[in-house]
C-alpha positions, 0 to 999 in steps of 0.5 A, a space after each residue: 894667926 891660926 884657924 882650924 876646922 871641924 865638921 860638927 855635921 853636914 850643914 854646921 862648921 866650926 872654926 877655931 882661930 887664934 891671934 896674937 899680937 902681929 894681930 892685935 896691936 895693930 888692931 889697938 894702934 888702929 882703935 887708939 888712933 879712932 879715941 884719940 880723935 875726941 880725946 883733948 889732952 893738954 898741950 895738944 891739939 884735938 885728935 893730935 895725941 901720941 898712941 902711947 899717952 891716949 891707951 894711959 888715959 883711956 877707959 881700958 875696958 872700953 879699949 879692950 872691948 873696942 880691939 876685941 871687936 875690930 879684929 873679929 870680925 877681921 879674924 871670922 873674915 880671914 877664916 872664912 876665905 882660907 876655909 873657902 865656906 859661904 855662911 848663909 847665915 850670922 855666925 855665932 861667935 865666942 870669944 874663949 880666951 883673951 890675953 891683953 893685946 897678945 892672945 886673942 882666941 875665939 870660936 865661929 859656928 857657921 852654917 854652911 850648904 852642904 856638898 852638893 852631887 848634881 844628877 845627869 841632867 843633861 839627860 832629863 827628858 821632859 815633853 814640851 806641852 802642845 800649844 794648841 789654839 783651837 776656834 772656841 779659843 778664838 771665839 771666847 776672845 772676839 765675844 769677850 771684846 763684844 761684852 766689854 762695848 756693850 750698850 746697857 740700858 735698865 729694864 723694868 722685868 725679870 732678868 734673863 740669861 745675856 742680863 747684866 744684874 747688880 746684886 748684894 750677896 752674903 752666904 753662909 755655911 749651909 749646915 751649921 748657918 755661921 758667915 763665911 768670910 769672901 763670900 759677900 758683897 754689895 752693888 756687885 755685877 754680875 751677867 748672867 751666864 759669864 760663868 764667873 760666879 760659882 757653878 748653880 749660881 747664875 741661873 737661880 738669878 733668872 726671873 728675878 726683878 728689882 728688889 727682889 730677893 732669893 735664898 738657895 743653897 750651892 755647892 762649892 766646886 771640889 777643887 776650888 781654890 780655898 781648901 776649907 770651901 771645897 764641896 762646901 754647901 753654902 746657903 746665898 741670901 741675893 736680892 737683885 738691885 738693878 736689872 740692865 738690858 745688854 745689847 752688844 756692838 756689832 761685829 764689823 769693820 768699825 768696831 774692829 778698827 777700834 780694836 786694832 789696825 784691822 779691815 774685816 773680822 777675819 783679820 781681828 780673828 787671825 791676829 786673835 789666833 796669833 796672840 793667843 798661841 803665843 801666848 800657850 806656847 810661852 805658857 809652855 815654854 815655863 811649864 817644860 821649864 818648871 818641870 825641868 826644875 823640879 827634877 834637878 831639885 828632887 835629884 840633887 843630893 844636898 845636905 841644907 841648913 834649916 835657916 835657907 828653909 825657914 827664911 823661905 817659908 817667911 817669903 812664902 807666908 810674905 808674898 801670901 800676906 801681900 796676896 790676902 791684903 789686895 783681896 782684902 782678906 786678913 792674915 787671921 781670917 785665912 788661918 781660920 778659913 783653912 781651920 790652922 794655927 800659924 805653925 801649922 800654915 808654916 809647917 805645911 809650907 815647909 816641902 815645897 819650900 825645901 825643893 825650892 831652896 835645893 832646887 836654887 842651890 842646884 841653879 848656882 852650882 849648874 850655872 858654875 860647872 857651864 860657866 853660864 854668865 849673864 850679860 848686862 846687855 841680856 839682863 837689861 834686854 829680858 828687864 825691858 821685856 817684863 817691864 813691857 809685858 811683851 810689847 811685839 804682842 796684843 794683849 787682848 785679854 787685859 785690855 781696857 773696851 775701847 769705849 762704854 756705852 751705858 744708857 738709863 
């Protein structure tokens, strides 16, 4: 066997492999043995006919094709091993010459990652964000815990700040009067003053009673998550279906005891402050790591095959589609909302996808250079943490109310 390598460009290698009878004859014998298992010849039990006799009776084109398939995979693997190549996609293989069982020549176009030149990552300087917990942070959690345990009572009066209203709403473009995807809901419970809706929406509900309707216009924030809606004026029509007065529980020993092992509100506040601090510190650590990885990906020098970027874009699209499905929006509705074609949407991901690929390659090189390995114990510990969502912490923001009181 003879193997030659030609570097066509930084990310494409051509292997030319020539094999002789030393490689082809064993392949032929192996194929004949397999064919004999299903062949029944006079005077021999099924599967026990000699290879020479099997060769005489089988279809010669079938035999040649099977030998080629058999040997090409082995030759390609041998070429990768000899040239120490790490392919990133299926090769393009061409059979250029075949003299039955004596000579075979093939070429394989292999997509590979180019030479990796790491930056001096040990000199990266990124300041870890300072994780501070304010009294406002603590009181916001306390207020949320109290709100979850509020007693709600139907009232026949105009809605006031702090009340919960059940509404039907629909939004249209204030200019074109066309319906806006996602700006519609029925029987939606909303606490006035909770600031969970678009700024300017909730105050419009003050003064409305059960059965009242109102049409008003609000402007979406300039940093709104859906780009086409940024700074857009939307006309909403809202119908109030119910008004509930909310009575918050008293923040005392009985209440805090339902939250956890606390005796006083001060103990609860102390624990809330601690847990917020832990979460903010984790967020700060993630921001630090993200900043370092971004620097690594931006500064590493490496040529990457287009196929890796396309695969990463595919993953980003799939992740986005899953998120849309949870929100009840179709892919086509999302594209229409962005005002983009599918191809334009993909191109919008290309820069980020390229950075992700480069970062991943660079991380692999750093791990090899520093001889970094993850033990099974470390892996199991981290997996357990992820599954339990940091079991040593009390997560107030995701906890459920100790009870729900609602009277009509």
